[in-house]
C-alpha positions as CSV (number, residue, x, y, z in Angstrom):
1,M,35.1,16.4,8.6
2,A,34.6,17.3,5.0
3,N,33.4,20.8,4.1
4,L,29.9,21.0,2.7
5,V,29.9,22.8,-0.7
6,L,26.6,24.0,-2.1
7,P,26.4,24.3,-5.9
8,A,24.3,27.5,-5.7
9,T,24.1,30.6,-3.6
10,G,21.4,33.1,-2.7
11,A,18.0,32.6,-4.3
12,A,19.2,29.5,-6.2
13,C,20.3,27.9,-2.9
14,D,16.9,28.8,-1.3
15,R,15.1,27.1,-4.2
16,Q,17.3,24.0,-3.9
17,A,16.5,23.8,-0.2
18,L,12.8,24.2,-0.8
19,E,12.8,21.6,-3.5
20,A,14.8,19.2,-1.3
21,L,12.5,19.6,1.7
22,A,9.3,19.4,-0.4
23,L,10.5,16.4,-2.2
24,A,11.4,14.6,1.0
25,A,8.0,15.4,2.4
26,Y,6.4,14.0,-0.8
27,Q,8.4,10.8,-0.6
28,A,7.5,10.4,3.1
29,G,3.8,10.8,2.2
30,T,3.5,14.0,4.1
31,L,2.6,16.0,0.9
32,T,0.3,14.9,-1.8
33,A,1.3,15.5,-5.5
34,Y,-1.1,18.5,-5.5
35,E,0.5,20.0,-2.4
36,L,3.9,19.4,-3.9
37,R,2.9,21.3,-7.0
38,L,1.6,24.2,-4.9
39,A,4.7,24.3,-2.7
40,L,7.0,24.5,-5.7
41,G,4.8,26.6,-8.0
42,I,4.5,23.9,-10.6
43,E,1.4,24.5,-12.7
44,T,0.5,21.1,-14.3
45,R,0.7,17.5,-13.4
46,H,2.8,17.0,-16.5
47,E,5.4,19.5,-15.3
48,L,5.4,17.8,-11.9
49,D,6.0,14.4,-13.6
50,G,9.0,16.0,-15.3
51,F,10.3,17.4,-12.1
52,L,10.0,14.1,-10.4
53,K,11.5,12.1,-13.3
54,A,14.5,14.5,-13.4
55,R,15.2,13.7,-9.8
56,G,14.8,9.9,-10.2
57,V,11.5,9.8,-8.3
58,N,8.6,7.7,-9.5
59,D,5.0,8.5,-8.7
60,G,4.8,5.7,-6.3
61,M,3.3,3.2,-8.7
62,T,5.1,-0.1,-9.2
63,P,5.6,-1.6,-12.6
64,E,2.8,-4.1,-11.8
65,E,0.4,-1.3,-10.9
66,W,1.2,0.4,-14.3
67,R,0.5,-2.9,-16.1
68,R,-2.9,-3.2,-14.3
69,E,-3.9,0.4,-14.9
70,P,-5.7,-0.2,-18.2
71,E,-7.7,-3.1,-16.6
72,T,-8.7,-0.9,-13.7
73,L,-9.9,1.9,-16.0
74,D,-11.8,-0.6,-18.2
75,G,-13.5,-1.9,-15.1
76,L,-14.6,1.6,-14.1
77,G,-15.9,2.2,-17.6
78,L,-13.3,4.9,-18.2
């Protein structure tokens, strides 16, 4: 069995574990984006988007949903 090597120790390792667990819960639908922000101490949605993008996680919308987004907002008068 291969040895598990963590890239960080101490507080950095704790943070990595927190991020991994919170991200897994977000992807499973257990945490909302807002709850994920609170759990990780991320202040803005923009920062959260950067966090997710850096980890290769999209916000759950498909490309088709993104294409329809302007139509949806127009229909709502927004």
